[in-house]
N, CA, C and O atoms as a DFTB+ gen file, in Angstrom:
448 C
 N C O
     1  1       0.458      18.286       3.407
     2  2       1.552      17.368       3.188
     3  2       1.003      16.043       2.663
     4  3      -0.038      15.558       3.107
     5  1       1.719      15.486       1.726
     6  2       1.300      14.195       1.175
     7  2       2.015      13.058       1.903
     8  3       3.201      13.143       2.220
     9  1       1.258      12.000       2.154
    10  2       1.775      10.805       2.826
    11  2       1.344       9.567       2.061
    12  3       0.287       9.532       1.431
    13  1       2.187       8.562       2.136
    14  2       1.878       7.232       1.629
    15  2       1.452       6.374       2.814
    16  3       2.127       6.356       3.843
    17  1       0.352       5.673       2.676
    18  2      -0.040       4.643       3.638
    19  2       0.037       3.329       2.878
    20  3      -0.805       3.050       2.024
    21  1       1.047       2.521       3.189
    22  2       1.290       1.267       2.480
    23  2       0.837       0.089       3.330
    24  3       1.184      -0.006       4.507
    25  1       0.066      -0.801       2.735
    26  2      -0.419      -2.007       3.409
    27  2       0.598      -3.116       3.168
    28  3       0.916      -3.430       2.021
    29  1       1.101      -3.702       4.230
    30  2       2.087      -4.782       4.117
    31  2       1.429      -6.113       4.454
    32  3       0.640      -6.213       5.393
    33  1       1.765      -7.123       3.678
    34  2       1.242      -8.479       3.887
    35  2       2.397      -9.469       3.904
    36  3       3.427      -9.239       3.272
    37  1       2.223     -10.579       4.633
    38  2       3.253     -11.620       4.593
    39  2       3.221     -12.338       3.246
    40  3       2.164     -12.473       2.630
    41  1       4.372     -12.790       2.801
    42  2       4.463     -13.548       1.563
    43  2       3.504     -14.736       1.647
    44  3       3.466     -15.431       2.662
    45  1       2.750     -14.963       0.612
    46  2       1.778     -16.049       0.609
    47  2       0.369     -15.613       0.973
    48  3      -0.575     -16.391       0.835
    49  1       0.214     -14.370       1.441
    50  2      -1.119     -13.869       1.782
    51  2      -1.940     -13.771       0.510
    52  3      -1.453     -13.289      -0.513
    53  1      -3.175     -14.223       0.568
    54  2      -4.043     -14.198      -0.601
    55  2      -5.297     -13.412      -0.282
    56  3      -6.112     -13.832       0.540
    57  1      -5.452     -12.271      -0.932
    58  2      -6.648     -11.473      -0.711
    59  2      -7.909     -12.237      -1.039
    60  3      -8.911     -12.119      -0.334
    61  1      -7.869     -13.022      -2.104
    62  2      -9.049     -13.786      -2.507
    63  2      -9.463     -14.768      -1.423
    64  3     -10.654     -14.997      -1.211
    65  1      -8.490     -15.346      -0.738
    66  2      -8.787     -16.352       0.281
    67  2      -8.973     -15.745       1.666
    68  3      -9.696     -16.308       2.488
    69  1      -8.339     -14.612       1.941
    70  2      -8.307     -14.101       3.308
    71  2      -9.055     -12.791       3.520
    72  3      -9.230     -12.363       4.660
    73  1      -9.496     -12.152       2.452
    74  2     -10.238     -10.901       2.598
    75  2     -11.717     -11.209       2.509
    76  3     -12.234     -11.498       1.429
    77  1     -12.410     -11.150       3.654
    78  2     -13.828     -11.470       3.679
    79  2     -14.672     -10.218       3.404
    80  3     -14.144      -9.119       3.229
    81  1     -15.986     -10.412       3.372
    82  2     -16.900      -9.304       3.080
    83  2     -16.807      -8.206       4.125
    84  3     -16.929      -7.027       3.793
    85  1     -16.593      -8.576       5.386
    86  2     -16.490      -7.570       6.442
    87  2     -15.260      -6.686       6.221
    88  3     -15.343      -5.465       6.350
    89  1     -14.126      -7.296       5.890
    90  2     -12.915      -6.517       5.635
    91  2     -13.112      -5.619       4.412
    92  3     -12.743      -4.445       4.435
    93  1     -13.688      -6.164       3.357
    94  2     -13.946      -5.371       2.155
    95  2     -14.839      -4.184       2.488
    96  3     -14.605      -3.073       2.012
    97  1     -15.854      -4.417       3.299
    98  2     -16.746      -3.335       3.719
    99  2     -16.020      -2.274       4.525
   100  3     -16.250      -1.079       4.336
   101  1     -15.138      -2.707       5.431
   102  2     -14.375      -1.754       6.243
   103  2     -13.423      -0.923       5.380
   104  3     -13.225       0.264       5.639
   105  1     -12.838      -1.543       4.363
   106  2     -11.960      -0.804       3.447
   107  2     -12.788       0.191       2.632
   108  3     -12.345       1.315       2.394
   109  1     -13.979      -0.213       2.205
   110  2     -14.864       0.717       1.493
   111  2     -15.210       1.915       2.373
   112  3     -15.269       3.046       1.891
   113  1     -15.438       1.667       3.661
   114  2     -15.778       2.749       4.589
   115  2     -14.633       3.748       4.694
   116  3     -14.862       4.954       4.598
   117  1     -13.397       3.268       4.889
   118  2     -12.280       4.209       5.008
   119  2     -12.076       4.965       3.698
   120  3     -11.743       6.150       3.717
   121  1     -12.270       4.300       2.565
   122  2     -12.178       5.008       1.283
   123  2     -13.214       6.124       1.204
   124  3     -12.897       7.242       0.800
   125  1     -14.448       5.820       1.590
   126  2     -15.509       6.832       1.581
   127  2     -15.193       7.971       2.545
   128  3     -15.431       9.137       2.229
   129  1     -14.655       7.639       3.723
   130  2     -14.292       8.668       4.701
   131  2     -13.188       9.575       4.159
   132  3     -13.230      10.790       4.348
   133  1     -12.205       8.984       3.490
   134  2     -11.119       9.786       2.917
   135  2     -11.641      10.727       1.837
   136  3     -11.226      11.883       1.762
   137  1     -12.549      10.232       1.004
   138  2     -13.135      11.079      -0.040
   139  2     -13.941      12.205       0.601
   140  3     -13.820      13.362       0.199
   141  1     -14.762      11.873       1.594
   142  2     -15.583      12.882       2.264
   143  2     -14.726      13.946       2.949
   144  3     -15.101      15.118       2.991
   145  1     -13.570      13.535       3.488
   146  2     -12.662      14.473       4.157
   147  2     -11.761      15.201       3.160
   148  3     -10.973      16.066       3.543
   149  1     -11.884      14.845       1.878
   150  2     -11.091      15.459       0.808
   151  2      -9.586      15.300       1.035
   152  3      -8.817      16.234       0.808
   153  1      -9.170      14.108       1.487
   154  2      -7.745      13.847       1.720
   155  2      -7.177      12.796       0.769
   156  3      -5.959      12.702       0.615
   157  1      -8.029      12.013       0.139
   158  2      -7.533      10.927      -0.712
   159  2      -7.088      11.460      -2.067
   160  3      -7.867      12.070      -2.799
   161  1      -5.813      11.215      -2.387
   162  2      -5.256      11.603      -3.678
   163  2      -5.320      10.422      -4.639
   164  3      -5.699      10.575      -5.801
   165  1      -4.948       9.248      -4.147
   166  2      -4.912       8.049      -4.981
   167  2      -4.975       6.836      -4.075
   168  3      -4.507       6.873      -2.937
   169  1      -5.554       5.766      -4.582
   170  2      -5.592       4.492      -3.868
   171  2      -5.429       3.378      -4.894
   172  3      -5.917       3.486      -6.019
   173  1      -4.747       2.315      -4.507
   174  2      -4.602       1.196      -5.422
   175  2      -4.174      -0.071      -4.714
   176  3      -3.430      -0.031      -3.734
   177  1      -4.645      -1.179      -5.213
   178  2      -4.214      -2.484      -4.736
   179  2      -3.190      -3.053      -5.706
   180  3      -3.211      -2.741      -6.897
   181  1      -2.306      -3.879      -5.198
   182  2      -1.258      -4.470      -6.026
   183  2      -1.396      -5.986      -6.056
   184  3      -1.779      -6.603      -5.062
   185  1      -1.088      -6.569      -7.184
   186  2      -1.116      -8.025      -7.325
   187  2       0.123      -8.632      -6.677
   188  3       1.003      -7.918      -6.196
   189  1       0.176      -9.941      -6.672
   190  2       1.265     -10.699      -6.060
   191  2       2.625     -10.207      -6.550
   192  3       2.782      -9.937      -7.741
   193  1       3.612     -10.084      -5.658
   194  2       4.928      -9.581      -6.072
   195  2       5.628     -10.469      -7.098
   196  3       6.504      -9.994      -7.821
   197  1       5.265     -11.727      -7.174
   198  2       5.879     -12.604      -8.174
   199  2       5.477     -12.231      -9.600
   200  3       6.077     -12.710     -10.562
   201  1       4.463     -11.378      -9.733
   202  2       4.045     -10.903     -11.050
   203  2       4.803      -9.645     -11.471
   204  3       4.585      -9.127     -12.567
   205  1       5.685      -9.156     -10.611
   206  2       6.458      -7.943     -10.908
   207  2       7.554      -8.223     -11.929
   208  3       7.975      -9.364     -12.118
   209  1       7.995      -7.177     -12.569
   210  2       9.191      -7.198     -13.406
   211  2      10.158      -6.181     -12.832
   212  3       9.791      -5.026     -12.614
   213  1      11.382      -6.597     -12.588
   214  2      12.406      -5.708     -12.046
   215  2      13.287      -5.217     -13.185
   216  3      13.784      -6.004     -13.991
   217  1      13.468      -3.922     -13.235
   218  2      14.333      -3.319     -14.245
   219  2      15.527      -2.722     -13.523
   220  3      15.382      -1.861     -12.656
   221  1      16.703      -3.189     -13.892
   222  2      17.941      -2.765     -13.225
   223  2      18.855      -2.046     -14.207
   224  3      18.886      -2.336     -15.403
   225  1      19.597      -1.094     -13.645
   226  2      20.633      -0.391     -14.406
   227  2      21.971      -0.795     -13.823
   228  3      22.207      -0.637     -12.625
   229  1      22.842      -1.314     -14.662
   230  2      24.162      -1.756     -14.203
   231  2      25.121      -0.567     -14.121
   232  3      24.804       0.531     -14.579
   233  1      26.285      -0.798     -13.539
   234  2      27.294       0.251     -13.379
   235  2      27.737       0.827     -14.722
   236  3      28.119       1.995     -14.800
   237  1      27.688       0.019     -15.775
   238  2      28.110       0.513     -17.094
   239  2      26.963       1.157     -17.880
   240  3      27.129       1.508     -19.049
   241  1      25.797       1.311     -17.235
   242  2      24.679       2.010     -17.854
   243  2      23.706       1.138     -18.605
   244  3      22.714       1.645     -19.129
   245  1      23.952      -0.159     -18.678
   246  2      23.037      -1.068     -19.364
   247  2      21.793      -1.285     -18.502
   248  3      21.874      -1.365     -17.276
   249  1      20.656      -1.377     -19.162
   250  2      19.388      -1.597     -18.472
   251  2      18.841      -2.948     -18.902
   252  3      18.810      -3.270     -20.090
   253  1      18.411      -3.735     -17.920
   254  2      17.854      -5.052     -18.230
   255  2      16.637      -5.313     -17.351
   256  3      16.490      -4.734     -16.275
   257  1      15.777      -6.188     -17.829
   258  2      14.560      -6.544     -17.108
   259  2      14.581      -8.027     -16.772
   260  3      14.998      -8.855     -17.581
   261  1      14.123      -8.350     -15.560
   262  2      13.990      -9.744     -15.145
   263  2      12.634      -9.932     -14.478
   264  3      12.095      -9.005     -13.875
   265  1      12.097     -11.118     -14.589
   266  2      10.823     -11.427     -13.946
   267  2      11.019     -11.572     -12.452
   268  3      12.003     -12.151     -11.992
   269  1      10.070     -11.037     -11.699
   270  2      10.096     -11.187     -10.253
   271  2      10.330      -9.877      -9.529
   272  3      10.680      -8.866     -10.138
   273  1      10.130      -9.910      -8.210
   274  2      10.256      -8.693      -7.410
   275  2      11.708      -8.243      -7.252
   276  3      12.637      -9.036      -7.409
   277  1      11.887      -6.970      -6.943
   278  2      13.215      -6.414      -6.704
   279  2      13.828      -7.012      -5.447
   280  3      15.001      -7.386      -5.434
   281  1      13.026      -7.101      -4.392
   282  2      13.518      -7.589      -3.108
   283  2      13.046      -9.008      -2.840
   284  3      11.918      -9.369      -3.178
   285  1      13.893      -9.797      -2.244
   286  2      13.530     -11.130      -1.790
   287  2      13.149     -10.994      -0.319
   288  3      13.986     -11.167       0.567
   289  1      11.888     -10.684      -0.072
   290  2      11.441     -10.349       1.278
   291  2      10.328     -11.287       1.730
   292  3       9.705     -11.973       0.919
   293  1      10.095     -11.302       3.021
   294  2       9.025     -12.113       3.596
   295  2       7.707     -11.345       3.671
   296  3       6.663     -11.928       3.962
   297  1       7.755     -10.034       3.408
   298  2       6.561      -9.196       3.373
   299  2       6.598      -8.363       2.103
   300  3       7.662      -8.136       1.527
   301  1       5.441      -7.913       1.676
   302  2       5.378      -7.090       0.475
   303  2       4.251      -6.079       0.601
   304  3       3.346      -6.239       1.420
   305  1       4.314      -5.038      -0.217
   306  2       3.259      -4.031      -0.250
   307  2       2.115      -4.582      -1.092
   308  3       2.287      -4.934      -2.259
   309  1       0.940      -4.647      -0.465
   310  2      -0.251      -5.221      -1.088
   311  2      -1.154      -4.149      -1.688
   312  3      -1.955      -4.426      -2.582
   313  1      -1.017      -2.931      -1.192
   314  2      -1.837      -1.823      -1.662
   315  2      -1.426      -0.566      -0.929
   316  3      -0.608      -0.608      -0.010
   317  1      -2.000       0.555      -1.343
   318  2      -1.593       1.807      -0.714
   319  2      -2.601       2.913      -0.976
   320  3      -3.425       2.837      -1.888
   321  1      -2.509       3.931      -0.156
   322  2      -3.203       5.189      -0.356
   323  2      -2.157       6.290      -0.421
   324  3      -1.114       6.199       0.227
   325  1      -2.428       7.313      -1.189
   326  2      -1.705       8.578      -1.092
   327  2      -2.732       9.575      -0.577
   328  3      -3.798       9.755      -1.167
   329  1      -2.392      10.221       0.535
   330  2      -3.307      11.187       1.136
   331  2      -2.621      12.547       1.227
   332  3      -1.393      12.634       1.238
   333  1      -3.415      13.590       1.290
   334  2      -2.916      14.958       1.442
   335  2      -3.591      15.539       2.676
   336  3      -4.784      15.845       2.660
   337  1      -2.815      15.689       3.746
   338  2      -3.348      16.101       5.044
   339  2      -2.533      17.274       5.600
   340  3      -1.514      17.665       5.029
   341  1      -2.997      17.822       6.715
   342  2      -2.332      18.984       7.303
   343  2      -0.992      18.657       7.938
   344  3      -0.042      19.433       7.839
   345  1      -0.918      17.483       8.603
   346  2       0.299      17.187       9.359
   347  2       0.431      15.688       9.620
   348  3      -0.436      14.895       9.250
   349  1       1.534      15.322      10.264
   350  2       1.799      13.917      10.554
   351  2       0.730      13.308      11.457
   352  3       0.354      12.149      11.278
   353  1       0.243      14.072      12.416
   354  2      -0.774      13.545      13.336
   355  2      -2.018      13.090      12.571
   356  3      -2.589      12.040      12.866
   357  1      -2.426      13.882      11.600
   358  2      -3.597      13.500      10.808
   359  2      -3.287      12.280       9.941
   360  3      -4.134      11.401       9.785
   361  1      -2.081      12.221       9.378
   362  2      -1.678      11.056       8.580
   363  2      -1.697       9.795       9.434
   364  3      -2.154       8.745       8.984
   365  1      -1.203       9.896      10.663
   366  2      -1.179       8.730      11.552
   367  2      -2.588       8.297      11.937
   368  3      -2.849       7.105      12.103
   369  1      -3.493       9.254      12.080
   370  2      -4.897       8.915      12.357
   371  2      -5.448       8.047      11.224
   372  3      -6.106       7.037      11.472
   373  1      -5.177       8.448       9.982
   374  2      -5.625       7.659       8.842
   375  2      -4.901       6.318       8.788
   376  3      -5.492       5.312       8.396
   377  1      -3.638       6.294       9.175
   378  2      -2.885       5.044       9.220
   379  2      -3.492       4.049      10.192
   380  3      -3.581       2.858       9.891
   381  1      -3.912       4.532      11.362
   382  2      -4.564       3.652      12.340
   383  2      -5.859       3.069      11.764
   384  3      -6.138       1.879      11.914
   385  1      -6.638       3.922      11.109
   386  2      -7.887       3.447      10.503
   387  2      -7.604       2.419       9.409
   388  3      -8.322       1.428       9.278
   389  1      -6.555       2.661       8.628
   390  2      -6.201       1.737       7.545
   391  2      -5.781       0.381       8.098
   392  3      -6.188      -0.656       7.574
   393  1      -4.971       0.383       9.152
   394  2      -4.523      -0.881       9.758
   395  2      -5.714      -1.672      10.291
   396  3      -5.776      -2.892      10.136
   397  1      -6.655      -0.973      10.918
   398  2      -7.840      -1.650      11.445
   399  2      -8.691      -2.216      10.306
   400  3      -9.142      -3.359      10.376
   401  1      -8.910      -1.421       9.263
   402  2      -9.751      -1.864       8.147
   403  2      -9.127      -3.031       7.394
   404  3      -9.825      -3.961       6.990
   405  1      -7.813      -2.979       7.207
   406  2      -7.111      -3.998       6.416
   407  2      -6.693      -5.213       7.232
   408  3      -6.206      -6.200       6.681
   409  1      -6.886      -5.141       8.559
   410  2      -6.502      -6.249       9.443
   411  2      -5.022      -6.588       9.290
   412  3      -4.645      -7.758       9.241
   413  1      -4.194      -5.554       9.216
   414  2      -2.773      -5.809       9.031
   415  2      -1.931      -4.584       9.300
   416  3      -2.425      -3.540       9.727
   417  1      -0.656      -4.737       9.042
   418  2       0.307      -3.670       9.277
   419  2       0.289      -2.677       8.125
   420  3       0.135      -3.049       6.962
   421  1       0.451      -1.403       8.476
   422  2       0.624      -0.370       7.467
   423  2       1.832       0.482       7.833
   424  3       2.223       0.570       8.997
   425  1       2.403       1.093       6.832
   426  2       3.515       2.024       7.007
   427  2       3.046       3.389       6.525
   428  3       2.506       3.515       5.426
   429  1       3.255       4.407       7.351
   430  2       2.898       5.776       6.990
   431  2       4.199       6.527       6.745
   432  3       5.052       6.613       7.628
   433  1       4.344       7.069       5.541
   434  2       5.612       7.718       5.191
   435  2       5.345       9.010       4.413
   436  3       4.538       9.021       3.483
   437  1       6.026      10.104       4.797
   438  2       5.815      11.369       4.084
   439  2       6.551      11.405       2.748
   440  3       7.583      10.759       2.567
   441  1       5.992      12.174       1.824
   442  2       6.677      12.478       0.571
   443  2       7.580      13.688       0.794
   444  3       7.402      14.436       1.755
   445  1       8.542      13.872      -0.094
   446  2       9.390      15.076      -0.053
   447  2       8.549      16.282      -0.356
   448  3       9.060      17.402      -0.374
């Protein structure tokens, strides 16, 4: 089963200012562990949500783009992993490791 592990950060969090060498090393370790366990499908970090472009479709079918994030939220997804594991218990194990490595909250969610 494939799962998303999404790293959530508070608005204003700056990886450049708040991610030290120890955290970077811990994230490298979990990445290496995922590769060794053959569970990592994809991993990626995301830039500040203010750099996003939102594309909306109106009720009449028109599509338009605007600068900025879709949601006006106090937290945002900073990065994520897609993993392929046997079950939810294994996904949650990786989620715990991700939260510890990233020093923050993560959300573990299954794909259809």
